[in-house]
C-alpha positions in Angstrom: 42.4 -123.0 -126.9 46.0 -124.4 -127.1 46.5 -126.8 -124.1 50.2 -126.0 -124.0 49.4 -122.3 -123.7 47.2 -123.1 -120.7 49.9 -125.2 -119.0 52.6 -122.7 -119.7 50.4 -119.9 -118.1 49.1 -121.9 -115.2 50.0 -119.1 -112.9 47.3 -117.0 -114.7 44.6 -119.6 -114.0 42.0 -118.3 -111.5 38.6 -119.6 -110.2 35.4 -117.7 -110.8 32.3 -118.4 -108.7 28.7 -118.6 -109.8 26.2 -118.4 -106.9 23.9 -121.3 -106.1 20.7 -120.3 -104.3 18.3 -122.4 -102.4 14.5 -122.3 -102.6 14.0 -122.6 -98.9 15.5 -119.4 -97.7 16.1 -117.5 -101.0 19.8 -117.0 -100.2 23.1 -118.0 -101.7 24.3 -121.2 -100.1 27.4 -121.8 -102.2 29.2 -121.3 -105.5 30.1 -123.4 -108.5 33.9 -123.1 -109.0 34.6 -122.3 -112.7 38.0 -122.2 -114.2 39.2 -119.0 -116.0 42.6 -117.9 -117.4 44.0 -114.4 -118.0 45.6 -114.4 -121.5 46.4 -111.5 -123.8 44.4 -109.0 -121.7 41.3 -111.3 -121.7 39.7 -113.5 -119.1 38.8 -116.7 -120.9 36.7 -119.7 -119.8 38.5 -123.0 -119.4 35.4 -124.9 -120.2 36.6 -125.8 -123.7 39.9 -126.9 -122.3 38.3 -129.3 -119.8 35.7 -130.6 -122.3 38.2 -131.3 -125.1 39.0 -135.1 -125.0 42.2 -134.5 -126.9 43.7 -132.5 -124.0 45.9 -134.8 -122.0 44.5 -135.8 -118.6 47.7 -134.7 -116.9 47.2 -131.1 -118.1 43.6 -131.1 -116.8 44.6 -132.5 -113.5 47.3 -129.9 -112.9 44.9 -127.1 -113.8 42.2 -128.6 -111.6 44.5 -128.7 -108.6 45.4 -125.1 -109.0 41.8 -124.1 -109.2 41.0 -126.2 -106.1 43.8 -124.7 -104.1 42.8 -121.1 -104.9 39.1 -121.6 -104.4 39.6 -123.3 -101.0 42.0 -120.6 -99.8 39.4 -118.0 -100.7 36.5 -119.9 -99.1 38.4 -120.5 -95.8 38.9 -116.7 -95.4 35.2 -116.1 -95.9 33.2 -116.0 -92.7 30.0 -117.4 -94.1 31.4 -120.9 -94.8 29.8 -121.2 -98.2 29.6 -124.5 -100.1 31.9 -125.0 -103.0 30.7 -127.0 -106.0 33.7 -128.5 -107.8 33.5 -130.0 -111.3 35.2 -133.3 -111.3 36.2 -135.2 -114.5 35.8 -138.9 -113.8 37.8 -139.8 -116.9 40.8 -137.9 -115.6 40.5 -139.6 -112.2 40.2 -143.0 -113.9 43.1 -142.5 -116.4 45.5 -141.1 -113.9 44.4 -143.2 -110.9 44.4 -139.9 -108.9 41.3 -140.3 -106.8 43.5 -140.9 -103.7 45.5 -137.8 -104.5 42.3 -135.8 -104.8 41.1 -137.1 -101.4 44.5 -136.4 -99.8 44.4 -132.9 -101.1 41.0 -132.3 -99.6 42.0 -133.9 -96.3 44.7 -131.2 -96.1 42.2 -128.5 -96.9 40.1 -130.0 -94.1 43.0 -129.5 -91.7 43.5 -126.0 -93.0 39.9 -125.0 -92.0 37.6 -126.1 -94.8 34.7 -128.2 -93.5 33.6 -131.3 -95.4 30.0 -130.2 -95.5 31.2 -127.2 -97.6 32.4 -129.5 -100.5 30.3 -130.8 -103.3 31.9 -132.8 -106.1 30.0 -132.6 -109.4 30.5 -135.5 -111.8 29.6 -135.2 -115.5 28.6 -138.8 -116.2 27.3 -138.6 -119.8 30.7 -138.7 -121.4 32.3 -141.1 -118.9 34.2 -143.7 -120.9 35.0 -146.4 -118.3 32.8 -149.0 -116.5 29.9 -147.5 -114.6 30.8 -149.7 -111.6 34.2 -147.9 -111.4 32.4 -144.6 -111.3 30.1 -146.0 -108.6 33.1 -146.9 -106.5 34.5 -143.4 -106.8 31.2 -141.8 -105.7 30.6 -144.2 -102.8 34.2 -143.5 -101.6 33.7 -139.8 -101.7 30.3 -140.1 -99.9 31.9 -142.4 -97.3 34.6 -139.8 -96.7 31.9 -137.2 -95.8 31.6 -135.3 -99.1 28.4 -134.5 -101.1 28.3 -135.8 -104.7 26.2 -134.5 -107.6 25.5 -136.0 -111.0 25.9 -132.9 -113.2 24.7 -131.8 -116.6 21.7 -134.2 -116.8 19.6 -133.4 -119.9 15.9 -133.9 -120.2 16.6 -136.5 -123.0 18.7 -138.7 -120.6 16.9 -142.0 -120.1 19.6 -144.0 -118.3 17.9 -143.7 -114.9 19.1 -147.2 -113.9 22.7 -146.0 -113.9 21.8 -142.8 -112.0 20.2 -145.0 -109.4 23.3 -147.2 -109.1 25.5 -144.1 -108.5 23.3 -143.0 -105.5 24.1 -139.3 -105.8 23.1 -136.8 -103.1 22.1 -134.3 -105.8 21.0 -134.5 -109.4 21.8 -131.4 -111.5 19.6 -130.7 -114.5 20.5 -128.2 -117.3 17.6 -126.0 -118.3 19.6 -124.0 -120.8 17.9 -125.8 -123.7 14.4 -125.0 -122.5 13.0 -122.2 -124.6 9.5 -120.7 -124.6 8.8 -122.4 -127.9 9.7 -125.9 -126.5 6.9 -128.4 -126.4 6.3 -127.7 -122.7 4.0 -130.7 -122.2 6.6 -133.2 -123.2 9.4 -131.3 -121.5 7.4 -131.1 -118.2 6.5 -134.8 -118.4 10.3 -135.6 -118.5 11.1 -133.2 -115.7 8.2 -134.6 -113.6 9.6 -138.1 -114.1 13.1 -136.9 -113.1 11.7 -135.2 -110.0 9.8 -138.3 -109.0 12.9 -140.4 -109.6 15.1 -138.1 -107.5 12.6 -138.2 -104.6 12.5 -142.0 -104.8 16.3 -142.3 -104.5 16.6 -139.5 -101.9 18.4 -137.0 -104.1 17.8 -133.2 -104.2 17.3 -131.4 -107.5 19.7 -128.7 -108.6 18.6 -126.7 -111.8 21.3 -124.8 -113.6 21.3 -122.9 -116.9 18.4 -120.6 -115.7 18.4 -117.8 -118.2 14.9 -116.3 -117.8 11.8 -116.2 -115.7 10.2 -119.0 -117.6 13.1 -121.4 -116.8 13.1 -120.2 -113.1 9.4 -121.0 -112.8 10.0 -124.4 -114.4 12.7 -125.2 -111.9 10.5 -124.1 -109.0 7.5 -126.1 -110.3 9.6 -129.3 -110.5 11.0 -129.3 -107.1 14.3 -127.4 -107.6 16.0 -127.1 -104.2 19.1 -125.5 -105.7 19.0 -122.8 -108.4 21.7 -121.4 -110.6 22.1 -119.5 -113.8 22.9 -116.2 -115.5 19.4 -114.9 -114.8 20.1 -115.1 -111.1 23.8 -114.1 -111.1 26.8 -114.4 -113.4 30.1 -115.9 -112.3 32.6 -113.5 -110.7 35.9 -113.3 -108.9 34.3 -112.7 -105.5 31.4 -114.0 -103.3 28.4 -111.7 -103.3 26.6 -111.3 -100.0 24.5 -114.4 -99.3 21.3 -112.3 -99.1 22.1 -110.2 -102.2 19.5 -111.9 -104.4 16.9 -112.6 -101.7 14.4 -109.9 -102.7 14.6 -110.7 -106.4 14.2 -114.5 -105.9 11.5 -114.1 -103.2 9.5 -111.7 -105.3 9.7 -114.1 -108.3 8.7 -117.2 -106.4 5.9 -115.4 -104.6 4.5 -114.5 -108.0 4.7 -118.2 -109.0 2.9 -119.1 -105.8 0.2 -116.6 -106.4 -0.4 -118.0 -109.9 -0.4 -121.5 -108.5 -3.0 -120.5 -105.9 -5.3 -119.0 -108.6 -4.9 -122.1 -110.7 -5.7 -124.4 -107.8 -8.7 -122.3 -106.7 -10.1 -122.6 -110.2 -9.6 -126.3 -110.2 -11.3 -126.7 -106.9 -14.2 -124.6 -108.2 -14.4 -126.9 -111.2 -14.5 -130.0 -109.0 -17.2 -128.3 -106.8 -19.2 -127.6 -110.0 -18.9 -131.2 -111.2 -19.8 -132.5 -107.7 -23.0 -130.4 -107.8 -23.8 -131.7 -111.3 -23.2 -135.3 -110.3 -25.2 -135.0 -107.1 -28.2 -133.8 -109.0 -27.7 -136.4 -111.8 -27.4 -139.5 -109.6 -30.7 -138.6 -107.8 -32.5 -139.2 -111.0 -34.5 -142.4 -111.0 -32.6 -144.4 -113.6 -32.8 -148.2 -113.5 -29.6 -149.4 -115.2 -26.0 -148.3 -114.8 -25.7 -147.8 -118.6 -28.6 -145.4 -118.7 -27.0 -143.6 -115.7 -23.7 -143.3 -117.5 -25.3 -142.0 -120.6 -27.3 -139.4 -118.6 -24.1 -138.3 -116.7 -22.0 -138.1 -119.9 -24.6 -135.9 -121.6 -25.0 -133.8 -118.4 -21.3 -133.1 -118.4 -21.1 -132.7 -122.2 -19.4 -129.3 -122.0 -16.2 -130.8 -120.4 -16.2 -134.5 -121.1 -15.5 -136.8 -124.0 -15.8 -140.2 -122.3 -17.6 -141.7 -119.3 -17.9 -145.1 -117.6 -18.6 -146.7 -114.2 -16.3 -149.1 -112.3 -16.7 -150.9 -109.0 -14.3 -150.7 -106.0 -12.3 -153.7 -107.4 -11.6 -151.9 -110.7 -14.0 -153.8 -112.9 -15.8 -151.7 -115.5 -19.5 -152.2 -115.0 -20.8 -150.1 -117.9 -19.9 -149.6 -121.6 -17.9 -146.5 -122.5 -20.0 -143.6 -123.5 -17.9 -141.6 -126.0 -18.5 -138.2 -127.6 -18.3 -138.4 -131.4 -19.3 -134.9 -132.3 -20.0 -131.7 -130.5 -23.1 -133.2 -128.8 -23.3 -136.7 -130.1 -22.6 -139.7 -127.9 -22.3 -143.4 -128.7 -22.0 -146.5 -126.6 -18.8 -148.7 -126.9 -19.0 -152.2 -125.4 -15.4 -153.2 -125.8 -14.3 -152.0 -122.3 -17.1 -153.5 -120.3 -15.7 -156.1 -117.8 -12.1 -154.9 -118.0 -10.2 -154.3 -114.7 -8.4 -151.0 -114.2 -6.9 -151.6 -110.7 -3.5 -152.0 -112.3 -3.4 -148.2 -112.9 -1.2 -146.8 -110.2 -3.6 -144.1 -109.0 -6.8 -146.2 -109.1 -7.2 -147.8 -105.7 -5.9 -144.7 -103.9 -8.5 -142.6 -105.7 -11.3 -145.1 -104.9 -10.5 -145.0 -101.2 -10.4 -141.2 -101.1 -13.8 -140.9 -102.8 -15.3 -143.6 -100.6 -14.4 -141.8 -97.4 -14.7 -138.2 -98.5 -18.0 -138.8 -100.4 -16.9 -136.2 -103.0 -15.4 -136.2 -106.5 -11.8 -135.7 -107.3 -9.6 -134.7 -110.2 -6.7 -136.9 -111.4 -3.2 -135.7 -112.4 -2.5 -135.0 -116.0 -1.6 -138.1 -118.0 -1.5 -139.5 -121.6 -4.7 -141.4 -122.6 -3.9 -144.9 -123.8 -6.4 -144.8 -126.6 -5.8 -141.3 -128.0 -2.4 -140.4 -126.6 -3.9 -137.0 -125.8 -3.0 -135.2 -122.6 -6.1 -135.5 -120.4 -7.4 -135.5 -116.8 -10.1 -137.6 -115.3 -12.8 -136.5 -112.9 -14.4 -139.2 -110.8 -17.3 -139.4 -108.4 -18.9 -142.0 -106.0 -22.4 -142.9 -107.2 -23.3 -145.4 -104.4 -23.4 -149.2 -104.1 -19.5 -149.3 -104.3 -19.6 -147.8 -107.8 -17.8 -144.8 -109.2 -18.2 -142.8 -112.4 -15.1 -141.7 -114.3 -15.4 -138.8 -116.7 -12.4 -138.1 -119.0 -12.1 -134.5 -119.7 -12.0 -133.4 -123.3 -8.4 -132.3 -124.4 -10.0 -129.3 -126.3 -11.7 -128.3 -123.0 -8.4 -128.6 -121.2 -6.7 -126.5 -123.8 -9.3 -123.8 -123.6 -9.2 -123.8 -119.8 -5.4 -124.0 -119.4 -5.7 -123.7 -115.6 -6.6 -127.4 -115.7 -3.2 -128.2 -117.2 
């Protein structure tokens, strides 16, 4: 797209609006404002214009102001007071030193009837070319002025969480458009889970965009997406759809996800109950040493397990590892005896829960240090401040995918 052609036809620039829904009420709470231009009988996206680094910042700024003005005028006339999500190019603000002008423009919009809680500024930070501290100052200034700020276009391969933390966004916006059915969903979900945990720690909501199918919608819901957006839900348009237009569709989809989650959790609880019954019978056996008990337990749980050991409440391993080497063959490994596992983040919490509940429990999914396989661990209190840990076989997990 020729930048000069855009500037010469700036009167043909119009905003389009893509609905943003929330997961709490299944309704449209706002719209991302997207630039379009009418040229030669076509309505063209201005995305390439804004993403092209060779386009002068002055051109981008003039087009941005036109889009802002039209979108705000339209929103003010709308009775629902929807939120507007504006894409902000931090490079343009830095190069032209126009942050103050942007704030002044929105102060005028505020006087015209737009409320500050209707405005969300979205920053694409991955291609920011200046000092991160400068960007931090911009964002803090906007937040102090009463506006909401989003870090936009976060990919699952982004690892610069330290910078995200420094910027203190209200919202983190993650692009799911690269998530396909064929994607290694374990790795992808691991990253999304880490981002979800990080967002919760810094007090930011998660906004998932690029949702193109049911699989991506479910992924967004599973990982704490408060805000949802994408062509699967609604395409951009020149008007605001009714805020409840997608309620039935989204509610039906999410209820189906909830039903699946209930079934999965019920099966997991049944599994824990089965293991508890097995352990209760096993520990009643008159076995003199802890190593004999672990061997007995490991073989009793042979169908599901590949490794078993006993620890005390301080985290010291009191037995050898009993490890499955074949379909039914078990061997003793002494190397782990005496090691302390209390440094594992879940360990002490799990011990206390077992101690007071007197029942077994199932860990979250995690990567095993020795094998790097995705596993879960079942644990059970066996008395005398001792607890047996049974690592579930990855093959068993794969065959019983409700455990994953």
